[in-house]
C-alpha positions in Angstrom: 0.0 0.0 0.0 1.3 3.4 -0.9 0.7 6.1 1.7 1.0 9.9 1.1 0.4 12.9 3.4 -3.0 14.5 3.8 -1.8 17.6 1.8 0.1 17.5 -1.5 1.4 21.0 -2.0 3.1 21.9 -5.3 6.5 22.7 -3.6 6.6 19.1 -2.4 6.8 17.7 -5.9 10.5 18.5 -6.4 13.7 18.7 -4.3 17.2 20.0 -5.1 18.7 17.9 -2.3 19.6 14.4 -3.5 19.6 13.1 0.1 16.0 14.1 0.6 14.0 11.0 -0.3 10.6 12.4 0.5 10.4 16.2 -0.3 6.6 16.0 -0.1 6.7 15.1 3.6 9.4 17.7 4.1 7.0 20.3 2.7 4.0 19.1 4.8 6.2 19.0 7.9 6.2 22.8 7.7 2.4 22.9 8.1 2.6 21.6 11.7 1.6 24.1 14.3 4.1 24.4 17.1 2.0 26.3 19.6 -0.9 23.8 20.0 -2.2 20.5 18.8 1.2 18.9 19.0 1.6 15.0 19.0 1.5 13.2 21.4 1.1 15.7 24.2 -0.5 19.1 23.7 0.7 22.4 25.1 -1.7 22.0 28.1 0.0 18.6 28.9 -3.0 16.6 27.8 -2.7 13.6 25.5 -3.2 14.6 21.9 -3.5 11.7 19.5 -3.1 13.7 16.3 -1.3 16.7 14.9 -2.6 20.1 13.7 -1.7 21.1 10.2 -2.3 24.5 8.6 -1.0 25.1 5.0 -0.4 28.6 3.8 -3.4 28.5 1.5 -6.9 27.4 2.6 -7.5 26.2 -1.0 -5.0 23.4 -0.4 -7.4 20.4 -0.3 -7.4 17.7 2.3 -6.7 14.3 0.7 -7.0 10.6 1.7 -3.6 9.3 2.6 -4.3 5.8 1.2 -7.0 3.5 -0.3 -9.7 2.6 2.2 -13.3 2.6 3.2 -15.3 5.2 5.0 -16.2 4.3 8.6 -18.1 7.5 9.4 -18.3 11.1 8.3 -20.2 14.4 8.9 -20.8 17.3 6.6 -22.1 20.6 7.9 -23.8 23.4 5.9 -22.3 26.1 8.0 -19.8 26.7 10.8 -20.8 26.7 14.5 -19.9 28.8 17.5 -17.9 27.6 20.5 -19.7 30.2 22.6 -17.7 33.2 21.6 -19.6 36.2 20.4 -18.8 39.1 18.0 -18.8 42.7 19.0 -22.5 43.0 18.0 -23.3 40.1 20.4 -24.1 37.6 17.6 -22.5 34.1 17.8 -19.0 33.9 16.3 -19.1 31.0 13.9 -15.5 30.0 14.6 -15.5 26.2 14.5 -16.1 23.4 11.9 -17.4 20.0 12.8 -17.0 18.2 9.5 -14.9 15.1 9.5 -14.1 11.8 7.7 -12.8 8.6 9.3 -11.3 6.0 7.0 -10.3 2.4 7.6 -7.2 1.0 5.8 -6.2 -2.6 5.5 -3.3 -4.1 3.6 -0.8 -7.0 3.5 2.7 -6.2 4.8 4.2 -9.6 4.1 3.4 -13.2 3.8 0.1 -13.9 5.6 0.7 -10.6 7.5 -2.1 -8.0 7.4 -2.3 -4.6 9.1 -5.4 -2.6 9.8 -5.2 1.1 10.7 -7.4 4.2 10.5 -6.9 7.8 9.4 -9.0 10.7 10.8 -9.5 14.2 9.2 -11.3 16.7 11.5 -12.5 20.3 11.3 -13.3 20.1 7.6 -14.7 23.3 6.2 -18.5 23.8 6.0 -20.3 23.8 2.7 -21.0 27.6 2.7 -17.3 28.6 3.1 -16.1 25.7 1.0 -18.2 26.9 -1.9 -16.7 30.4 -1.5 -13.0 29.3 -1.7 -13.3 26.2 -3.9 -16.6 26.0 -5.9 -17.5 22.4 -6.7 -19.1 21.1 -10.0 -22.9 21.1 -10.1 -22.9 17.5 -11.2 -20.4 16.0 -8.7 -19.2 12.4 -9.2 -20.6 9.7 -7.1 -17.1 8.5 -6.3 -14.3 10.9 -5.2 -11.5 12.0 -7.4 -8.2 13.9 -7.0 -9.8 17.0 -8.5 -13.4 17.1 -7.1 -15.4 16.1 -4.1 -17.9 13.3 -4.4 -21.7 13.9 -4.0 -21.8 12.4 -0.6 -19.5 15.0 0.8 -21.4 17.9 -0.7 -24.7 17.4 1.1 -25.1 18.3 4.8 -25.7 15.3 7.1 -28.0 15.0 10.0 -25.3 14.3 12.5 -22.7 11.6 12.1 -23.3 9.1 9.2 -22.0 5.6 8.9 -19.7 5.0 5.8 -22.1 2.5 4.3 -19.5 0.7 2.2 -18.2 3.9 0.5 -14.7 3.5 -1.0 -12.0 6.2 -1.0 -8.7 6.1 -2.9 -5.4 7.7 -2.2 -5.3 11.4 -3.1 -9.1 11.7 -3.3 -10.2 15.1 -2.0 -12.1 14.8 1.3 -12.7 18.6 1.8 -10.9 21.7 2.9 -9.4 22.5 6.3 -11.4 24.7 8.5 -11.3 26.1 12.1 -11.7 25.1 15.7 -12.0 27.8 18.4 -11.1 30.3 15.8 -7.7 28.6 15.0 -7.4 27.5 11.3 -6.1 24.0 11.0 -6.8 20.3 10.1 -6.7 17.8 13.0 -5.1 14.7 11.5 -4.3 11.4 13.1 -3.4 7.8 12.2 -4.2 5.1 14.8 -4.9 1.4 15.4 -7.4 -0.3 17.6 -6.0 -2.2 20.5 -7.1 -5.5 18.9 -5.5 -4.7 15.5 -2.3 -3.4 17.2 -1.9 -6.6 19.2 -2.8 -8.8 16.3 -0.2 -7.3 14.0 2.7 -6.9 16.5 2.3 -10.4 18.0 1.9 -12.6 14.9 4.0 -15.7 15.2 7.3 -15.6 13.3 7.1 -11.8 12.8 8.2 -10.5 16.2 8.8 -6.8 15.8 10.4 -6.4 19.2 8.9 -3.0 19.9 11.1 -1.1 22.4 13.4 -4.1 22.9 17.0 -2.9 23.8 18.7 -6.1 22.7 16.7 -7.3 19.7 17.5 -10.5 17.9 17.6 -10.8 14.1 14.0 -11.9 13.2 13.4 -15.2 11.4 10.8 -13.6 9.1 11.5 -13.1 5.4 9.2 -10.1 5.2 10.9 -6.8 4.3 9.5 -3.2 4.2 11.0 0.2 4.6 14.6 0.8 5.5 17.2 -1.6 6.8 18.6 -1.3 10.4 21.7 -2.9 11.9 22.6 -3.1 15.6 26.4 -3.4 15.9 27.9 -4.3 19.3 30.8 -2.6 20.9 34.3 -4.0 20.3 33.8 -4.5 16.6 36.7 -3.4 14.3 36.2 -0.9 11.5 38.6 -1.2 8.5 39.6 1.3 5.9 39.4 -1.3 3.1 38.0 -4.8 3.4 40.6 -7.6 3.4 41.7 -8.6 -0.1 39.9 -5.6 -1.7 42.7 -3.1 -1.8 42.3 -2.5 -5.6 38.5 -3.0 -5.7 36.5 -0.1 -7.2 33.7 -1.0 -4.8 35.5 0.0 -1.7 37.1 3.5 -1.8 39.5 3.8 1.1 38.0 5.2 4.3 39.1 5.5 8.0 39.9 2.5 10.2 38.8 2.5 13.8 36.9 0.5 16.4 33.8 0.7 18.6 34.5 1.0 22.3 33.4 -2.2 24.1 30.6 -0.6 26.2 29.1 1.2 23.2 26.7 0.0 20.6 26.2 1.4 17.0 22.8 1.6 15.3 22.9 2.1 11.5 19.9 2.9 9.2 20.4 2.2 5.5 18.3 2.9 2.4 18.5 3.6 -1.3 17.3 6.7 -3.1 17.8 7.6 -6.8 20.5 5.0 -7.2 22.6 6.0 -4.2 22.9 4.3 -0.9 22.5 6.4 2.3 23.1 5.7 5.9 22.4 7.3 9.3 24.1 6.3 12.5 23.5 6.6 16.3 25.8 5.5 19.0 24.6 4.3 22.4 26.6 5.4 25.4 25.5 4.6 29.0 22.0 3.8 27.7 21.6 7.1 25.8 21.6 7.6 22.1 23.7 10.2 20.3 23.1 11.0 16.6 26.3 10.8 14.6 24.8 11.9 11.3 22.7 15.1 11.3 21.9 14.4 7.7 22.0 11.1 5.7 25.4 10.2 4.4 25.9 9.0 0.9 27.9 5.9 0.3 31.4 6.7 -1.1 30.7 4.3 -4.0 28.6 6.2 -6.5 25.5 4.7 -8.1 25.5 1.9 -5.5 22.0 0.7 -6.2 22.2 1.0 -10.0 25.4 -1.2 -9.9 24.1 -3.6 -7.3 23.7 -6.6 -9.6 27.2 -6.2 -11.0 28.6 -5.8 -7.5 26.8 -9.0 -6.4 28.1 -10.9 -9.4 31.7 -9.8 -8.8 31.8 -10.3 -5.0 29.6 -13.4 -4.8 30.3 -15.5 -7.9 29.0 -18.7 -6.3 25.5 -17.2 -6.0 25.0 -13.6 -7.0 21.3 -13.8 -6.0 22.3 -14.5 -2.4 25.0 -11.7 -2.6 22.3 -9.3 -3.9 20.2 -9.9 -0.8 23.2 -9.7 1.5 24.1 -6.3 0.0 20.6 -5.0 0.1 19.3 -6.5 3.4 22.3 -7.7 5.3 21.1 -11.3 5.2 19.7 -13.8 2.7 15.9 -13.9 2.8 15.3 -16.5 0.1 15.8 -19.9 1.8 15.8 -21.7 -1.5 19.1 -20.1 -2.6 22.4 -22.1 -2.3 24.0 -21.6 1.1 27.2 -19.6 1.2 30.0 -20.3 3.6 30.9 -17.9 6.3 33.8 -16.5 4.2 31.7 -16.3 1.1 29.0 -14.3 3.0 31.1 -11.4 4.1 29.2 -8.2 3.5 31.2 -5.0 4.0 29.3 -1.7 4.2 30.4 1.8 4.9 29.2 3.2 8.2 29.7 6.4 10.2 31.0 5.3 13.6 32.1 8.4 15.6 31.0 12.0 16.4 33.7 13.3 14.1 32.0 11.8 11.1 34.6 9.1 10.4 33.5 6.3 8.0 34.8 2.8 7.7 33.8 -0.6 6.6 32.3 -3.4 8.7 31.1 -6.9 7.9 27.4 -6.9 8.7 27.0 -10.6 7.8 28.4 -11.5 11.3 25.9 -13.2 13.6 26.8 -10.7 16.3 25.3 -7.9 14.2 21.5 -7.9 14.3 19.6 -7.1 11.2 16.1 -5.6 11.2 14.2 -5.0 8.0 11.9 -2.0 8.3 11.4 -2.4 12.1 14.5 -0.8 13.6 13.1 2.7 14.4 10.9 1.5 17.3 14.0 0.0 18.8 15.8 3.4 18.5 12.8 5.4 19.7 12.2 3.1 22.7 15.9 3.3 23.8 16.0 7.1 23.3 12.9 7.6 25.5 14.4 5.9 28.5 
C-alpha cells in the first residue's frame, strides 16, 4: 500500500537535495503548528493523539492518505460557534465540525495483514467551501483527486456511517477549517488495540517493539529501510581484506567501537545512491552521529548492485544481492554460502567526528532488522 500525506502542495513535488528521499513530507512538515495540537502531548499537557496542520493557502485540499473505506463522516452546511460572540453580540461561527474517518487494510508480508485508521477533523463547512473552492454542479458519485464526491457535498443530520463507501489515495475529502477560531486540520493515524496486538504479535514476525537487545528476526518479510545493531568492540577497517584495488571500496578510515558502546545504523537507497544514518549508544543514551543522511562513497550503488553481487559473490549472485541489500539472505531456496563467502562489507559512520569505515554486517553478532528498527531506537532514546 502506498501512503501519502493529507496535503500534497506543489512545492513538495521537487527537491534539489539528492539526500531528501521524501520532499513532499518535508513540505508538509512545515504545516505543523508548534503552539498547539502537538503530537503526542498538547501544550496544556493533555494527551493529543493527532497533529494540527495549517497550509499557507486554505484552498489546499485535504486528501485521503491511502485507499480505504469510509467508517463515518459528517458534513455541515455552516460553521458553529464555540460560545464566543462578535462585537455585536451575535455568535462567532468560529468552529467546523465536519470530519471523515477512514479504515485502511493491507498486506505487509506473507500472511501478514495490518489494519489502521486515518481521521480528518475540522473540515470546512459547505458555505465557506463553496466560496473558496466551488465544486461542480454534477459531482461524481465517487471521489477523485480534483473534485469532491456527491456524498461530501450534502449536509448530514449528525454523524453518518460509511455505508461501504470507498475512497482512494489522493481523493479530496474537503478543505481544512477552524476550531475555536484557529485555522487547521486535526489529522491522526491510529490502530485499535485489537488490531495493534494482532499485528505486533503474529508468530514468526516479532517486531520487538522497544526491545533494547533485539535479535535478528526469522521472518522473510521486508519493508522500509534496513537497520543494523552493531555491538561494541567491533573493528572498523579502511578497506576490506583482499579488496585493496577493488573499485567497490574507496579507502575510508579505520577505527573501532568502544566495548561498552553500541552502534545503530539505518540504510536505504534513493535515486540509485545508498544512504546511511548512525547513532551510538553510550550509557543507555543515544547520540546521533549523522545530522543528515550520508551517501555511500561508492557512486550509483543501487544501479550497480547486480554487477557488485556478481563480482563479489560469484558462487551465488542472488544471495549476494540480498546480502548487499538487506544484510542477510531472505530466500531460503538459494544455495547456502559459507561464512567466508557471505562477508558483506558496508560503509558506516561510527564516531562523532563523522569518520566512516567498513564493517562486515554478515556476522551473527550484528543484528539485522528490516523496516522495524526505528521502534528500537525510539524506545531506547525515550528511557
